[in-house]
C-alpha positions as CSV (number, residue, x, y, z in Angstrom):
1,X,-6.6,47.4,-52.3
2,X,-6.3,43.8,-51.2
3,X,-9.1,42.1,-49.4
4,X,-8.4,40.8,-45.9
5,X,-10.3,37.6,-46.8
6,X,-7.9,37.0,-49.7
7,X,-4.8,37.4,-47.5
8,X,-6.3,35.0,-45.0
9,X,-7.2,32.4,-47.6
10,X,-3.8,32.5,-49.2
11,X,-2.1,32.4,-45.8
12,X,-4.1,29.3,-44.9
13,X,-3.0,27.7,-48.2
14,X,0.6,28.4,-47.3
15,X,0.2,27.0,-43.7
16,X,-1.4,23.9,-45.1
17,X,1.3,23.4,-47.7
18,X,4.1,23.9,-45.0
19,X,2.6,21.0,-42.9
20,X,2.3,18.7,-45.9
21,X,5.8,19.6,-47.3
22,X,7.6,19.0,-44.0
23,X,7.4,15.2,-44.4
24,X,5.9,15.0,-47.9
25,X,6.9,14.5,-51.5
26,X,8.6,16.8,-54.0
27,X,5.1,17.8,-55.2
28,X,4.2,18.9,-51.7
29,X,7.3,21.1,-51.6
30,X,6.5,22.6,-55.0
31,X,3.0,23.4,-53.7
32,X,4.6,25.2,-50.7
33,X,6.9,27.2,-53.1
34,X,3.8,28.1,-55.2
35,X,1.9,29.2,-52.1
36,X,4.8,31.3,-50.9
37,X,5.1,33.0,-54.4
38,X,1.4,33.7,-54.7
39,X,1.3,35.4,-51.3
40,X,4.5,37.3,-51.9
41,X,3.2,38.6,-55.2
42,X,0.1,39.9,-53.4
43,X,1.8,41.5,-50.4
44,X,5.0,42.6,-52.0
45,X,4.3,44.2,-55.4
46,X,7.3,45.3,-57.3
47,X,7.2,48.9,-56.2
48,X,7.0,48.0,-52.5
49,X,9.7,45.3,-52.9
50,X,12.0,47.8,-54.5
51,X,11.3,50.3,-51.7
52,X,12.2,47.9,-48.9
53,X,15.2,46.2,-50.5
54,X,17.7,48.7,-49.2
55,X,16.3,48.6,-45.6
56,X,18.1,46.6,-42.9
57,X,15.2,46.5,-40.5
58,X,11.4,46.0,-41.1
59,X,8.6,46.1,-38.5
60,X,5.3,44.5,-39.4
61,X,2.5,46.4,-37.7
62,X,-1.2,45.3,-37.2
63,X,-0.9,41.8,-38.6
64,X,-3.7,40.6,-36.2
65,X,-6.2,42.4,-38.5
66,X,-5.3,40.0,-41.3
67,X,-4.7,36.7,-39.6
68,X,-1.3,35.0,-39.7
69,X,1.3,35.6,-42.4
70,X,4.9,34.4,-42.0
71,X,6.5,37.3,-43.7
72,X,10.0,36.0,-43.0
73,X,9.3,33.0,-45.3
74,X,8.2,35.2,-48.3
75,X,10.7,35.8,-51.1
76,X,11.5,39.1,-52.7
77,X,11.6,39.3,-56.5
78,X,15.4,38.7,-56.3
79,X,14.8,35.3,-54.6
80,X,15.9,36.2,-51.1
81,X,13.6,35.4,-48.2
82,X,12.6,38.4,-46.2
83,X,13.8,36.6,-43.0
84,X,17.4,36.4,-44.3
85,X,17.5,39.8,-46.1
86,X,16.1,41.9,-43.3
87,X,15.9,42.0,-39.5
88,X,12.1,41.7,-38.8
89,X,9.9,42.3,-35.8
90,X,6.1,42.4,-35.3
91,X,3.9,44.9,-33.4
92,X,0.2,44.4,-32.8
93,X,-0.3,48.2,-33.3
94,X,1.7,51.4,-33.6
95,X,0.3,52.5,-30.3
96,X,1.8,49.5,-28.5
97,X,5.1,50.2,-30.2
98,X,5.1,53.8,-28.9
99,X,4.1,52.5,-25.4
100,X,7.0,50.0,-25.4
101,X,9.5,52.6,-26.5
102,X,8.3,54.9,-23.7
103,X,8.0,52.2,-20.9
104,X,10.7,49.8,-21.9
105,X,13.7,52.0,-22.5
106,X,16.6,50.6,-24.3
107,X,19.3,49.3,-21.9
108,X,22.9,50.0,-22.1
109,X,24.8,47.0,-23.5
110,X,26.4,45.1,-20.6
111,X,29.7,43.1,-20.4
112,X,27.7,40.1,-19.3
113,X,24.0,39.1,-18.9
114,X,22.0,36.7,-16.8
115,X,20.4,33.9,-18.9
116,X,17.9,31.4,-17.5
117,X,17.4,28.3,-19.6
118,X,14.3,26.2,-18.7
119,X,14.0,23.0,-20.8
120,X,11.7,20.0,-20.5
121,X,10.6,18.9,-24.0
122,X,10.7,15.2,-22.8
123,X,7.6,16.0,-20.6
124,X,4.3,15.5,-22.4
125,X,0.8,16.1,-20.9
126,X,-1.4,13.2,-20.1
127,X,-3.9,12.4,-22.8
128,X,-1.9,13.9,-25.7
129,X,-1.2,11.0,-28.1
130,X,0.2,13.2,-30.8
131,X,3.0,14.6,-28.7
132,X,6.2,12.6,-28.3
133,X,9.0,13.1,-25.6
134,X,12.0,15.0,-27.1
135,X,15.5,14.5,-25.7
136,X,17.1,17.4,-23.9
137,X,20.3,16.5,-22.1
138,X,23.5,18.3,-21.6
139,X,24.3,17.7,-25.3
140,X,21.3,19.9,-26.3
141,X,22.2,22.4,-23.5
142,X,25.7,22.7,-25.0
143,X,24.2,23.2,-28.5
144,X,22.3,26.2,-27.2
145,X,25.1,27.7,-25.1
146,X,28.3,26.8,-26.9
147,X,28.8,30.4,-28.2
148,X,27.0,32.4,-25.6
149,X,30.2,34.1,-24.4
150,X,28.7,36.9,-22.3
151,X,26.0,34.8,-20.5
152,X,26.0,33.7,-16.9
153,X,23.5,30.9,-17.3
154,X,21.2,29.2,-14.8
155,X,19.9,25.9,-16.3
156,X,16.9,24.0,-15.2
157,X,16.2,20.7,-16.9
158,X,13.6,18.0,-16.7
159,X,11.4,18.0,-13.5
160,X,13.2,21.1,-12.2
161,X,12.1,23.1,-15.3
162,X,9.0,24.7,-13.7
163,X,7.1,27.9,-14.2
164,X,8.6,29.2,-10.9
165,X,12.1,28.3,-12.1
166,X,11.4,30.4,-15.2
167,X,9.8,33.4,-13.5
168,X,10.5,33.1,-9.8
169,X,13.7,35.0,-9.9
170,X,15.0,38.1,-11.8
171,X,16.9,37.5,-15.0
172,X,17.5,39.4,-18.2
173,X,17.0,36.7,-20.9
174,X,14.7,33.8,-20.5
175,X,14.7,30.8,-22.9
176,X,12.0,28.1,-22.5
177,X,12.2,24.9,-24.5
178,X,9.1,22.8,-24.0
179,X,6.0,21.3,-25.6
180,X,3.1,23.5,-26.5
181,X,-0.5,22.4,-26.0
182,X,-3.9,23.7,-27.0
183,X,-7.2,23.6,-25.2
184,X,-10.1,25.1,-27.3
185,X,-12.3,25.2,-24.2
186,X,-10.2,28.0,-22.8
187,X,-10.3,31.7,-23.7
188,X,-6.5,31.6,-23.7
189,X,-6.2,28.2,-25.5
190,X,-2.4,28.0,-26.0
191,X,-0.3,26.7,-23.2
192,X,3.3,25.5,-22.4
193,X,3.9,22.2,-20.5
194,X,6.6,22.5,-17.8
195,X,8.7,19.8,-16.2
196,X,6.4,19.2,-13.2
197,X,3.6,18.3,-15.6
198,X,1.8,21.6,-15.1
199,X,0.6,23.7,-18.0
200,X,1.0,27.5,-18.0
201,X,-1.4,29.5,-20.1
202,X,-1.2,33.0,-21.5
203,X,-3.0,34.4,-18.4
204,X,-0.4,32.8,-16.1
205,X,2.3,34.7,-17.9
206,X,0.3,37.9,-18.1
207,X,0.0,38.1,-14.3
208,X,3.8,37.7,-13.7
209,X,6.8,40.0,-14.2
210,X,8.7,38.9,-17.3
211,X,12.3,39.6,-18.2
212,X,13.2,42.0,-20.9
213,X,13.9,39.3,-23.5
214,X,12.0,36.0,-23.7
215,X,12.3,33.0,-26.1
216,X,9.4,30.6,-26.2
217,X,10.6,27.5,-28.1
218,X,7.3,25.6,-27.9
219,X,5.1,24.7,-30.8
220,X,2.3,27.2,-31.5
221,X,3.3,29.3,-28.5
222,X,2.5,32.5,-30.4
223,X,-0.9,31.4,-31.5
224,X,-4.2,32.4,-29.9
225,X,-7.7,33.3,-30.9
226,X,-8.2,35.7,-33.8
227,X,-9.2,38.9,-31.9
228,X,-8.1,42.0,-33.7
229,X,-7.9,45.3,-31.9
230,X,-6.7,44.4,-28.4
231,X,-3.0,44.9,-28.9
232,X,-2.3,41.2,-28.8
233,X,-2.9,40.9,-25.1
234,X,-4.8,37.6,-25.8
235,X,-1.6,36.1,-27.4
236,X,1.4,35.0,-25.4
237,X,3.7,37.5,-27.2
238,X,1.5,40.5,-26.6
239,X,0.7,39.5,-23.0
240,X,4.4,39.1,-22.3
241,X,5.2,42.5,-23.7
242,X,2.6,44.0,-21.4
243,X,4.0,42.0,-18.5
244,X,7.5,43.4,-18.7
245,X,9.2,42.0,-21.8
246,X,10.7,44.3,-24.5
247,X,11.0,41.5,-27.1
248,X,9.5,38.0,-27.4
249,X,10.4,35.2,-29.8
250,X,7.7,32.7,-30.4
251,X,6.3,30.4,-33.2
252,X,2.8,30.5,-34.4
253,X,2.9,27.0,-36.0
254,X,4.5,23.7,-35.2
255,X,8.2,23.8,-35.5
256,X,10.9,21.1,-36.1
257,X,12.8,20.4,-32.9
258,X,16.3,20.0,-34.3
259,X,16.0,23.0,-36.6
260,X,14.8,25.1,-33.6
261,X,17.8,24.0,-31.5
262,X,20.2,24.9,-34.2
263,X,18.6,28.3,-34.7
264,X,18.7,29.1,-31.0
265,X,22.3,28.1,-30.8
266,X,23.1,30.5,-33.6
267,X,20.8,33.2,-32.1
268,X,22.6,33.0,-28.8
269,X,25.9,33.6,-30.6
270,X,24.6,36.8,-32.2
271,X,23.0,38.0,-28.9
272,X,25.7,37.0,-26.5
273,X,28.9,37.0,-28.4
274,X,28.6,39.2,-31.4
275,X,26.6,41.8,-29.4
276,X,24.0,42.6,-32.2
277,X,20.4,43.5,-31.6
278,X,17.8,40.7,-31.1
279,X,16.2,41.1,-34.6
280,X,19.6,41.2,-36.3
281,X,20.8,38.2,-34.3
282,X,17.7,36.3,-35.5
283,X,18.4,37.2,-39.1
284,X,22.0,36.1,-38.8
285,X,20.9,32.8,-37.2
286,X,18.8,32.0,-40.2
287,X,21.7,32.7,-42.5
288,X,24.0,30.6,-40.3
289,X,21.8,27.4,-40.5
290,X,21.2,27.5,-44.3
291,X,20.2,31.0,-45.4
292,X,17.4,31.1,-48.0
293,X,17.5,27.3,-48.3
294,X,17.2,26.7,-44.5
295,X,14.3,24.6,-43.4
296,X,11.1,26.6,-43.4
297,X,10.8,26.2,-39.6
298,X,13.7,28.7,-39.3
299,X,11.3,31.3,-40.7
300,X,8.4,30.4,-38.4
301,X,9.8,31.8,-35.2
302,X,8.8,35.4,-35.0
303,X,10.1,38.3,-33.0
304,X,7.4,40.5,-31.3
305,X,8.1,43.9,-29.8
306,X,11.3,46.0,-30.0
307,X,14.4,44.0,-31.0
308,X,16.5,47.0,-32.1
309,X,19.2,47.2,-29.4
310,X,22.0,44.9,-28.3
311,X,21.8,43.0,-25.0
312,X,25.6,43.0,-24.5
313,X,28.7,44.6,-25.9
314,X,30.5,42.5,-28.5
315,X,32.8,40.0,-26.7
316,X,35.5,39.9,-29.4
317,X,37.8,36.9,-30.1
318,X,36.5,33.4,-30.5
319,X,33.1,32.4,-29.1
320,X,33.2,30.5,-25.8
321,X,30.5,28.6,-23.9
322,X,28.3,30.4,-21.4
323,X,29.4,30.4,-17.8
324,X,27.0,28.0,-16.0
325,X,26.5,29.3,-12.5
326,X,23.7,26.9,-11.5
327,X,22.3,23.7,-13.0
328,X,19.5,21.5,-11.8
329,X,18.1,18.3,-13.3
330,X,18.9,16.8,-16.6
331,X,21.0,13.9,-17.9
332,X,24.3,13.7,-19.7
333,X,22.7,12.0,-22.7
334,X,21.7,8.4,-23.6
335,X,25.2,7.1,-24.5
336,X,26.7,7.0,-21.0
337,X,23.6,5.2,-19.7
338,X,23.7,2.7,-22.5
339,X,27.4,2.1,-21.9
340,X,26.9,1.7,-18.2
341,X,24.0,-0.8,-18.8
342,X,26.2,-2.7,-21.2
343,X,29.1,-2.8,-18.6
344,X,26.8,-4.0,-15.9
345,X,25.4,-6.7,-18.2
346,X,28.9,-7.8,-19.1
347,X,29.9,-8.1,-15.4
348,X,26.8,-10.1,-14.6
349,X,27.5,-12.5,-17.5
350,X,31.1,-13.0,-16.3
351,X,30.0,-13.8,-12.8
352,X,27.4,-16.2,-14.0
353,X,29.9,-18.0,-16.2
354,X,32.4,-18.3,-13.3
355,X,29.7,-19.8,-11.1
356,X,28.9,-22.4,-13.7
357,X,32.6,-23.4,-13.9
358,X,33.0,-23.7,-10.2
């Protein structure tokens, strides 16, 4: 057998190499590849790799007992990453999977679906020097919703992107794009910063009613304390499943912002135009933005729960943007503001010149 401590040690090496390779040298990227290969050889011996190769869908059960392993990033002996070759989901335990199947019955695919997009990555908490504001205007909104054909979207940007905007009204699919923060003094140390400057922690989500499908696009949103045996209720993913969700997408590590936006745009096409299940839509999204050679961040967002059913019926025809039924907050992007400022400055200069001449 394989010792849990060995898996944890090799996983930490992979995580460390991912951080270094993201902005590092070719040697750093080679070390990342070496770490991926070593962990894959340990967890995917040839007999197991051969057995899973024909399978379309994989469910990783009980990973909390071994720490964190990004299985999607590992490569099979044929060179393909698991995250592009298979539709993958995680369950804290088989018991929770059975409970979800019993208490979260698969819905019938609908012709359209309500989507709530809550985005405020430009808001950073006070006293966090390492976090930088990230632009989210209507340009980024359109990147996420350009192919979400079957969605009726309510969009909340900037200061209107609050926890109440996210959870105060019923919806089917919730997508949150924000900064993640960590406070080691808390029992639930991982939080999400909303547009009003307030931070929501795991316990804040656990006490609310969550939609069936949830996307947390916030760094380390899926991370918590290592506490095996409690069905993941101490993690945002597990707590969300127990609070009403059927499937939750969240990263365990820091993730690149632009890669994440591209992945979510492709994910929404699979979910809301192609009409494929959540796990398959995520696999297709990775393929769409680069396949096995996509940035490693595409393999660091993990699906927790049951992602085995479509949300909507396939739309057919060419993808079209979501129907936006409500929008609050946000900007149209930096360029119009810059052009407006330049025009005002030009008018001011002209007036000043005329006054000098007269």
